[in-house]
C-alpha atoms as an extended CHARMM CRD file, in Angstrom:
* protein
*
        91  EXT
         1         1  UNK       CA            -22.3700000000      -38.6580000000       -8.0930000000  PROA      1               0.0000000000
         2         2  UNK       CA            -19.6370000000      -40.1280000000      -10.2220000000  PROA      2               0.0000000000
         3         3  UNK       CA            -19.4110000000      -35.7270000000      -11.8460000000  PROA      3               0.0000000000
         4         4  UNK       CA            -19.0740000000      -34.7280000000       -8.0830000000  PROA      4               0.0000000000
         5         5  UNK       CA            -16.3290000000      -37.3110000000       -7.2270000000  PROA      5               0.0000000000
         6         6  UNK       CA            -14.8900000000      -36.0330000000      -10.1350000000  PROA      6               0.0000000000
         7         7  UNK       CA            -15.0490000000      -32.5250000000       -9.4340000000  PROA      7               0.0000000000
         8         8  UNK       CA            -13.8410000000      -33.1760000000       -5.7050000000  PROA      8               0.0000000000
         9         9  UNK       CA            -10.7110000000      -35.4030000000       -6.9720000000  PROA      9               0.0000000000
        10        10  UNK       CA             -9.8400000000      -32.2070000000       -9.4180000000  PROA      10              0.0000000000
        11        11  UNK       CA            -10.4960000000      -29.2470000000       -6.9970000000  PROA      11              0.0000000000
        12        12  UNK       CA             -8.3970000000      -31.4950000000       -4.0580000000  PROA      12              0.0000000000
        13        13  UNK       CA             -5.6490000000      -31.8180000000       -6.8650000000  PROA      13              0.0000000000
        14        14  UNK       CA             -5.4290000000      -28.5780000000       -7.9230000000  PROA      14              0.0000000000
        15        15  UNK       CA             -5.4320000000      -27.2740000000       -3.7580000000  PROA      15              0.0000000000
        16        16  UNK       CA             -2.1990000000      -29.5250000000       -2.8720000000  PROA      16              0.0000000000
        17        17  UNK       CA             -0.7810000000      -27.9580000000       -6.4860000000  PROA      17              0.0000000000
        18        18  UNK       CA             -1.0870000000      -24.4890000000       -5.0210000000  PROA      18              0.0000000000
        19        19  UNK       CA              0.2200000000      -25.3300000000       -2.4670000000  PROA      19              0.0000000000
        20        20  UNK       CA              2.6890000000      -27.1820000000       -3.7090000000  PROA      20              0.0000000000
        21        21  UNK       CA              3.9220000000      -24.1090000000       -5.3880000000  PROA      21              0.0000000000
        22        22  UNK       CA              3.5150000000      -21.7490000000       -2.3850000000  PROA      22              0.0000000000
        23        23  UNK       CA              5.8700000000      -23.5090000000       -0.3920000000  PROA      23              0.0000000000
        24        24  UNK       CA              8.7850000000      -24.2770000000       -3.0460000000  PROA      24              0.0000000000
        25        25  UNK       CA              8.7470000000      -20.2610000000       -3.9330000000  PROA      25              0.0000000000
        26        26  UNK       CA              8.5210000000      -20.0230000000        0.1340000000  PROA      26              0.0000000000
        27        27  UNK       CA             11.0240000000      -22.2730000000        0.5890000000  PROA      27              0.0000000000
        28        28  UNK       CA             13.4910000000      -21.3320000000       -2.1860000000  PROA      28              0.0000000000
        29        29  UNK       CA             17.1160000000      -20.7740000000       -0.7660000000  PROA      29              0.0000000000
        30        30  UNK       CA             18.6240000000      -17.8730000000       -1.7280000000  PROA      30              0.0000000000
        31        31  UNK       CA             21.4440000000      -18.1060000000       -4.0290000000  PROA      31              0.0000000000
        32        32  UNK       CA             17.7860000000      -18.2980000000       -6.2510000000  PROA      32              0.0000000000
        33        33  UNK       CA             17.5040000000      -14.7310000000       -5.8250000000  PROA      33              0.0000000000
        34        34  UNK       CA             20.6630000000      -14.0130000000       -7.4790000000  PROA      34              0.0000000000
        35        35  UNK       CA             21.9880000000      -13.2530000000       -3.9220000000  PROA      35              0.0000000000
        36        36  UNK       CA             25.4080000000      -14.1070000000       -3.8530000000  PROA      36              0.0000000000
        37        37  UNK       CA             26.9960000000      -15.9360000000       -0.7130000000  PROA      37              0.0000000000
        38        38  UNK       CA             29.1910000000      -15.0140000000        1.5950000000  PROA      38              0.0000000000
        39        39  UNK       CA             32.8690000000      -15.9080000000        1.6210000000  PROA      39              0.0000000000
        40        40  UNK       CA             34.4620000000      -18.4400000000        4.1900000000  PROA      40              0.0000000000
        41        41  UNK       CA             35.1920000000      -15.7610000000        6.9600000000  PROA      41              0.0000000000
        42        42  UNK       CA             33.5310000000      -12.7800000000        5.4890000000  PROA      42              0.0000000000
        43        43  UNK       CA             31.5470000000      -10.3430000000        7.7410000000  PROA      43              0.0000000000
        44        44  UNK       CA             28.3310000000       -8.3970000000        6.3740000000  PROA      44              0.0000000000
        45        45  UNK       CA             30.2800000000       -4.9400000000        7.2160000000  PROA      45              0.0000000000
        46        46  UNK       CA             32.4520000000       -3.8690000000       10.0870000000  PROA      46              0.0000000000
        47        47  UNK       CA             30.6490000000       -2.7020000000       13.1340000000  PROA      47              0.0000000000
        48        48  UNK       CA             30.5430000000        1.4460000000       12.8120000000  PROA      48              0.0000000000
        49        49  UNK       CA             31.7710000000        2.4570000000       16.4670000000  PROA      49              0.0000000000
        50        50  UNK       CA             31.7440000000        6.3310000000       16.6730000000  PROA      50              0.0000000000
        51        51  UNK       CA             27.8570000000        5.7540000000       16.1030000000  PROA      51              0.0000000000
        52        52  UNK       CA             24.6130000000        3.5370000000       16.5180000000  PROA      52              0.0000000000
        53        53  UNK       CA             24.2320000000        1.6010000000       13.4380000000  PROA      53              0.0000000000
        54        54  UNK       CA             20.4470000000       -0.2280000000       12.4210000000  PROA      54              0.0000000000
        55        55  UNK       CA             20.7100000000       -3.3690000000       10.3790000000  PROA      55              0.0000000000
        56        56  UNK       CA             17.9280000000       -4.4440000000        8.7760000000  PROA      56              0.0000000000
        57        57  UNK       CA             17.8870000000       -7.9030000000        6.6970000000  PROA      57              0.0000000000
        58        58  UNK       CA             15.3030000000       -8.4290000000        4.2740000000  PROA      58              0.0000000000
        59        59  UNK       CA             14.4520000000      -10.7830000000        1.1020000000  PROA      59              0.0000000000
        60        60  UNK       CA             14.8670000000       -9.8630000000       -2.5340000000  PROA      60              0.0000000000
        61        61  UNK       CA             12.0520000000      -10.7690000000       -3.6430000000  PROA      61              0.0000000000
        62        62  UNK       CA              9.4130000000      -10.4540000000       -0.6860000000  PROA      62              0.0000000000
        63        63  UNK       CA              6.7130000000       -7.3560000000       -0.8900000000  PROA      63              0.0000000000
        64        64  UNK       CA              7.0340000000       -6.0720000000        2.0840000000  PROA      64              0.0000000000
        65        65  UNK       CA             10.7970000000       -5.4470000000        1.7080000000  PROA      65              0.0000000000
        66        66  UNK       CA              9.6830000000       -2.1670000000       -0.2280000000  PROA      66              0.0000000000
        67        67  UNK       CA              7.4140000000       -1.2620000000        1.8580000000  PROA      67              0.0000000000
        68        68  UNK       CA             10.0660000000       -1.4850000000        4.7570000000  PROA      68              0.0000000000
        69        69  UNK       CA             12.6660000000        0.4610000000        2.8650000000  PROA      69              0.0000000000
        70        70  UNK       CA              9.9350000000        3.0590000000        2.2600000000  PROA      70              0.0000000000
        71        71  UNK       CA              9.3460000000        3.6320000000        6.1630000000  PROA      71              0.0000000000
        72        72  UNK       CA             13.1280000000        3.3990000000        6.7810000000  PROA      72              0.0000000000
        73        73  UNK       CA             13.3830000000        6.4710000000        4.4270000000  PROA      73              0.0000000000
        74        74  UNK       CA              9.9120000000        8.1420000000        5.8230000000  PROA      74              0.0000000000
        75        75  UNK       CA             10.6020000000        8.0550000000       10.0280000000  PROA      75              0.0000000000
        76        76  UNK       CA             14.0560000000        7.3480000000       10.0680000000  PROA      76              0.0000000000
        77        77  UNK       CA             16.2380000000        9.9120000000        7.7580000000  PROA      77              0.0000000000
        78        78  UNK       CA             13.8760000000       12.4530000000        7.9160000000  PROA      78              0.0000000000
        79        79  UNK       CA             12.2450000000       12.4460000000       11.6110000000  PROA      79              0.0000000000
        80        80  UNK       CA             15.6310000000       11.6380000000       13.3260000000  PROA      80              0.0000000000
        81        81  UNK       CA             18.2930000000       13.0100000000       10.7530000000  PROA      81              0.0000000000
        82        82  UNK       CA             20.8520000000       10.8390000000       13.3680000000  PROA      82              0.0000000000
        83        83  UNK       CA             24.1050000000       10.1980000000       11.1750000000  PROA      83              0.0000000000
        84        84  UNK       CA             23.2610000000        6.5940000000       12.5430000000  PROA      84              0.0000000000
        85        85  UNK       CA             24.6980000000        4.2860000000        9.5350000000  PROA      85              0.0000000000
        86        86  UNK       CA             22.3540000000        2.0570000000        7.6940000000  PROA      86              0.0000000000
        87        87  UNK       CA             22.7870000000       -1.6820000000        6.5410000000  PROA      87              0.0000000000
        88        88  UNK       CA             20.1920000000       -3.3240000000        4.3350000000  PROA      88              0.0000000000
        89        89  UNK       CA             21.3680000000       -6.8490000000        3.5780000000  PROA      89              0.0000000000
        90        90  UNK       CA             19.5190000000       -9.2090000000        0.6290000000  PROA      90              0.0000000000
        91        91  UNK       CA             19.4930000000      -12.0310000000        0.8600000000  PROA      91              0.0000000000
């Protein structure tokens, strides 16, 4: 019976440690990713007035970012050829 209690306590500690590690990664500020903060009053980019602009925000360490860029390249650039400006902002 004591062995089960020790086993359950060990499992709970490992579970909470794993959740804490995932939350620390998820909630890490952008500065830890190597991104430079914008200076006061600085904008991401000027809007293009002679055509459409597509703005994409992506996290630099997110595994979905590569898929997003691939989809942009495949669907937006190969199919539409609209000449729209694309701004990808990593944070």
